[in-house]
C-alpha positions as CSV (number, residue, x, y, z in Angstrom):
1,M,9.7,9.7,52.1
2,K,13.0,8.4,50.7
3,K,11.7,4.9,51.3
4,K,8.6,5.5,49.3
5,S,10.7,7.0,46.4
6,H,13.0,4.0,46.5
7,T,10.0,1.6,46.4
8,F,8.5,3.5,43.5
9,R,11.8,3.3,41.5
10,S,12.1,-0.3,42.2
11,W,8.6,-0.9,41.0
12,L,9.2,1.3,37.9
13,Y,12.4,-0.6,37.0
14,K,10.7,-3.9,36.8
15,E,10.9,-5.4,33.3
16,N,7.2,-5.8,32.8
17,V,6.3,-2.4,34.2
18,A,9.0,-0.7,32.1
19,G,7.5,-2.4,29.0
20,Y,4.0,-1.1,29.7
21,V,5.4,2.4,30.3
22,L,7.3,2.5,27.1
23,A,4.4,1.1,25.1
24,A,1.8,3.4,26.7
25,P,2.2,6.3,24.1
26,F,1.6,3.8,21.3
27,I,-1.4,2.2,23.1
28,L,-2.9,5.6,23.9
29,G,-2.4,6.8,20.4
30,F,-3.9,3.6,18.9
31,F,-7.0,4.1,21.0
32,A,-7.3,7.9,20.5
33,F,-6.5,8.1,16.8
34,I,-7.6,4.7,15.4
35,L,-10.1,2.8,17.5
36,V,-12.2,5.8,18.6
37,P,-12.4,7.3,15.1
38,M,-13.3,3.9,13.7
39,G,-16.0,3.5,16.2
40,M,-17.4,7.0,15.5
41,S,-17.3,6.3,11.7
42,L,-19.2,3.0,12.2
43,Y,-21.9,4.9,14.1
44,F,-22.0,7.7,11.5
45,S,-22.3,5.2,8.7
46,F,-25.8,4.5,10.0
47,C,-26.7,8.2,10.1
48,D,-27.4,11.1,7.9
49,Y,-24.5,13.3,8.9
50,N,-22.9,16.3,7.2
51,I,-20.4,17.4,9.9
52,L,-22.0,20.8,10.3
53,S,-25.3,19.6,11.8
54,P,-26.3,16.9,14.3
55,E,-26.5,13.4,13.0
56,T,-29.9,11.6,12.2
57,W,-30.2,7.9,12.5
58,V,-31.2,6.3,9.2
59,G,-30.2,2.7,9.7
60,F,-29.0,0.9,6.6
61,K,-30.1,3.6,4.2
62,N,-26.5,4.6,3.4
63,Y,-25.5,1.0,2.7
64,A,-28.5,0.5,0.5
65,R,-27.6,3.6,-1.5
66,L,-24.1,2.2,-2.2
67,L,-25.6,-0.6,-4.4
68,S,-27.4,2.0,-6.7
69,D,-24.6,4.5,-7.0
70,P,-23.0,4.2,-10.5
71,K,-20.1,6.6,-9.6
72,L,-19.2,4.4,-6.7
73,M,-19.2,1.3,-8.8
74,N,-17.0,3.1,-11.4
75,S,-14.6,4.2,-8.6
76,L,-14.4,0.7,-7.3
77,K,-13.7,-0.6,-10.9
78,V,-10.9,2.0,-11.4
79,T,-9.4,1.1,-8.0
80,L,-9.4,-2.6,-8.7
81,K,-7.8,-2.0,-12.1
82,Y,-5.1,0.1,-10.6
83,A,-4.3,-2.5,-7.9
84,F,-4.5,-5.4,-10.3
85,F,-1.8,-4.0,-12.6
86,S,0.3,-1.9,-10.2
87,V,0.9,-4.6,-7.5
88,P,2.2,-7.4,-9.7
89,L,4.4,-5.0,-11.7
90,K,5.8,-3.5,-8.6
91,L,6.6,-6.9,-7.1
92,L,8.2,-8.1,-10.3
93,F,10.3,-5.0,-10.7
94,S,11.4,-4.9,-7.0
95,L,12.4,-8.6,-7.3
96,C,14.5,-8.0,-10.4
97,V,16.3,-5.1,-8.7
98,A,16.8,-7.1,-5.5
99,L,18.5,-9.8,-7.6
100,L,20.7,-7.2,-9.2
101,L,21.7,-5.8,-5.9
102,L,22.4,-9.1,-4.3
103,R,26.0,-9.0,-5.4
104,N,28.3,-7.3,-2.9
105,T,30.4,-4.5,-4.3
106,K,31.7,-1.3,-2.8
107,A,28.9,0.7,-4.5
108,T,26.1,-1.7,-3.5
109,P,25.1,0.3,-0.3
110,F,24.9,3.5,-2.4
111,Y,22.7,1.8,-5.0
112,R,20.4,0.4,-2.4
113,A,19.9,3.8,-0.9
114,V,19.2,5.4,-4.3
115,Y,16.7,2.7,-5.2
116,Y,14.9,3.2,-1.9
117,V,14.5,7.0,-2.1
118,P,11.4,6.8,-4.4
119,S,9.6,4.8,-1.7
120,I,10.3,7.4,0.9
121,M,9.2,10.3,-1.4
122,G,6.7,8.6,-3.7
123,A,3.5,9.2,-1.8
124,S,4.3,12.8,-1.0
125,V,2.4,15.7,-2.5
126,A,5.7,17.2,-3.9
127,V,6.5,14.1,-6.0
128,S,2.9,13.9,-7.2
129,V,3.2,17.5,-8.4
130,L,6.5,16.7,-10.1
131,W,5.1,13.6,-11.7
132,K,2.2,15.7,-13.1
133,Q,4.6,18.2,-14.6
134,V,6.7,15.4,-16.2
135,F,3.7,14.0,-18.1
136,T,1.9,17.2,-19.2
137,T,1.7,17.9,-22.9
138,D,4.8,20.1,-22.8
139,G,6.4,18.1,-20.0
140,L,9.8,16.5,-19.7
141,F,8.8,13.1,-21.1
142,N,7.3,14.5,-24.3
143,R,10.3,16.8,-24.8
144,I,12.7,13.8,-24.5
145,T,10.7,11.5,-26.7
146,G,9.5,14.2,-29.2
147,L,5.9,13.1,-28.6
148,K,2.9,15.4,-28.3
149,V,0.6,13.2,-26.3
150,A,-1.7,14.5,-23.5
151,W,-1.0,11.6,-21.2
152,L,-3.1,12.9,-18.3
153,A,-6.0,14.2,-20.4
154,N,-6.6,10.9,-22.2
155,T,-8.9,8.4,-20.5
156,K,-6.9,5.5,-21.9
157,T,-3.4,6.7,-20.6
158,A,-4.1,8.6,-17.4
159,I,-4.5,5.6,-15.2
160,W,-1.3,4.1,-16.6
161,I,0.7,7.2,-15.6
162,L,-0.5,6.7,-12.0
163,I,0.3,2.9,-12.2
164,L,3.8,3.8,-13.4
165,L,4.2,6.1,-10.4
166,S,3.2,3.2,-8.1
167,V,5.7,0.9,-9.8
168,W,8.4,3.5,-9.3
169,Q,7.9,3.2,-5.5
170,F,9.3,-0.3,-5.3
171,G,12.0,0.4,-2.7
172,S,10.3,-1.1,0.4
173,S,9.4,-4.4,-1.4
174,M,12.9,-4.5,-2.9
175,L,14.6,-4.3,0.5
176,I,12.3,-7.1,1.9
177,F,13.1,-9.3,-1.1
178,L,16.8,-8.5,-0.7
179,S,16.9,-9.4,3.0
180,T,15.3,-12.8,2.2
181,L,17.6,-13.5,-0.7
182,K,20.6,-12.9,1.5
183,Q,19.4,-15.6,3.9
184,V,19.2,-18.4,1.3
185,P,22.1,-20.8,2.0
186,Q,24.7,-20.7,-0.7
187,E,25.2,-24.5,-0.3
188,L,21.9,-25.0,-2.1
189,Y,23.2,-23.2,-5.2
190,E,26.5,-25.1,-5.0
191,A,24.7,-28.4,-4.9
192,A,22.6,-27.4,-7.8
193,R,25.6,-26.4,-9.8
194,V,27.2,-29.8,-9.1
195,D,24.0,-31.5,-10.4
196,G,24.4,-29.4,-13.6
197,A,21.7,-26.8,-13.0
198,G,22.1,-23.4,-14.5
199,K,21.2,-20.0,-13.1
200,V,17.6,-20.0,-14.6
201,S,16.9,-23.5,-13.3
202,S,18.4,-22.6,-9.9
203,F,16.1,-19.6,-9.7
204,F,12.9,-21.5,-10.3
205,T,13.8,-24.6,-8.2
206,I,15.6,-22.8,-5.3
207,T,15.2,-19.1,-5.1
208,L,11.5,-18.7,-6.2
209,P,10.1,-21.4,-3.8
210,L,12.0,-19.9,-0.9
211,L,10.7,-16.4,-1.8
212,T,7.0,-17.4,-1.9
213,S,6.5,-16.4,1.8
214,T,8.0,-13.0,1.1
215,I,6.0,-12.6,-2.0
216,F,2.9,-13.4,0.0
217,F,3.7,-10.7,2.6
218,N,4.5,-8.1,-0.1
219,L,1.4,-9.0,-2.0
220,I,-0.9,-8.4,1.0
221,M,0.8,-5.1,2.0
222,Q,1.0,-3.7,-1.5
223,S,-2.5,-4.8,-2.4
224,I,-3.9,-2.9,0.7
225,N,-1.9,0.2,-0.4
226,G,-3.2,-0.2,-3.9
227,L,-6.9,-0.3,-2.7
228,L,-6.4,2.7,-0.5
229,V,-4.7,4.9,-3.1
230,F,-5.6,8.6,-2.8
231,V,-2.8,11.1,-3.1
232,Q,-1.8,10.4,-6.7
233,G,-5.4,10.5,-7.9
234,Q,-6.1,13.7,-6.0
235,I,-3.0,15.7,-6.9
236,I,-2.1,14.5,-10.4
237,T,-5.5,14.1,-12.1
238,A,-8.2,15.0,-9.5
239,G,-10.1,12.0,-10.8
240,K,-10.1,13.2,-14.4
241,P,-10.6,12.8,-17.3
242,M,-14.2,11.6,-17.1
243,D,-13.7,9.9,-13.7
244,S,-11.2,7.5,-15.3
245,T,-8.8,8.0,-12.4
246,K,-11.4,8.6,-9.6
247,F,-10.3,6.1,-7.1
248,Y,-12.6,4.7,-4.4
249,V,-11.0,6.7,-1.5
250,L,-10.9,9.8,-3.6
251,Y,-14.7,9.5,-4.3
252,M,-15.2,8.9,-0.6
253,Y,-13.2,12.0,0.2
254,E,-15.4,14.1,-2.2
255,Q,-18.6,12.7,-0.6
256,A,-17.4,13.7,2.9
257,F,-15.8,17.1,2.3
258,Q,-17.2,18.5,-1.0
259,F,-20.8,17.2,-0.8
260,S,-21.1,17.2,3.0
261,K,-22.2,13.5,3.1
262,A,-20.0,12.2,5.9
263,G,-22.5,9.5,6.8
264,Y,-22.5,8.1,3.3
265,A,-18.7,8.4,3.2
266,S,-18.4,6.5,6.4
267,A,-20.5,3.7,5.0
268,M,-18.1,3.7,1.9
269,G,-15.1,3.4,4.3
270,W,-16.5,0.4,6.1
271,V,-17.4,-1.4,2.8
272,M,-13.7,-0.9,1.8
273,V,-12.6,-2.3,5.2
274,L,-14.8,-5.4,4.6
275,L,-13.4,-5.8,1.0
276,I,-9.8,-5.7,2.4
277,I,-10.6,-8.2,5.1
278,A,-12.3,-10.5,2.6
279,F,-9.3,-10.3,0.2
280,T,-6.8,-11.0,3.0
281,V,-8.8,-13.9,4.3
282,F,-9.0,-15.3,0.8
283,L,-5.2,-15.1,0.4
284,F,-4.6,-16.8,3.8
285,A,-7.1,-19.5,2.9
286,T,-5.3,-20.3,-0.3
287,K,-1.8,-19.8,1.1
288,K,-1.0,-23.5,1.3
289,F,-1.5,-24.0,-2.4
290,W,1.2,-21.6,-3.6
291,V,3.4,-20.7,-0.6
292,Y,6.3,-23.0,0.0
293,E,6.5,-23.8,3.8
294,G,9.3,-26.2,3.8
295,G,12.7,-25.5,5.3
296,Y,16.0,-24.8,3.6
């Protein structure tokens, strides 16, 4: 019996076996909570299904309906507008802050932590509720500025309040930019100064080219997050006013849980997956034209 126990321990302590054992929870969770639900949603997208009753196979009926749904087209337009403006602004702001925090001082770790806090809290329900209170007619922003603007009730300004919240969540992108900036050899800047280059010239000839790979990564990740935005639209505006902030995922949620059209919502979900894949493939296909792949 002891011999069997010793043999089992020896087998368990093997490097490859230990790796599989440690990775097992993630692998099982990936199958149980990602692959299986994705497979079920793909099946339901071809069915008339309302969660409370058995599904009925309808083929491509749900997908055909997508093309004639004006509210879906409007939600897609709103989502693309949100991503188009929020992603570049967030990347630009995070890069500027990363450049400011590049200098090493005693207070730099504290500032980095403070700037990263919004990214940890930004997508939470509590912060969305707080953001809503700040921009109400009698909210903090109007009290400070002396304005009487109904920011969240105006079709022209409501979406920009949500974009502003997204830009405020710049911490993760900022840290990625900062880590890349710290890896740039200082010898390059010293050589540029010897050649008479100033700070602006050094940024565009040295820093920016070496950051293009990081910009590429952040662009993909933040664009995906922008296309899948939900919490802010649901909590702050609930898609109002006049559907001006009704994002694609928010409309999909309403179809599934308010109108009991889970099959139609599943078809919407898979269309969004295809859009994200197409966008990502396009970025990788054009990567060589704007991403610097040379060495230091």
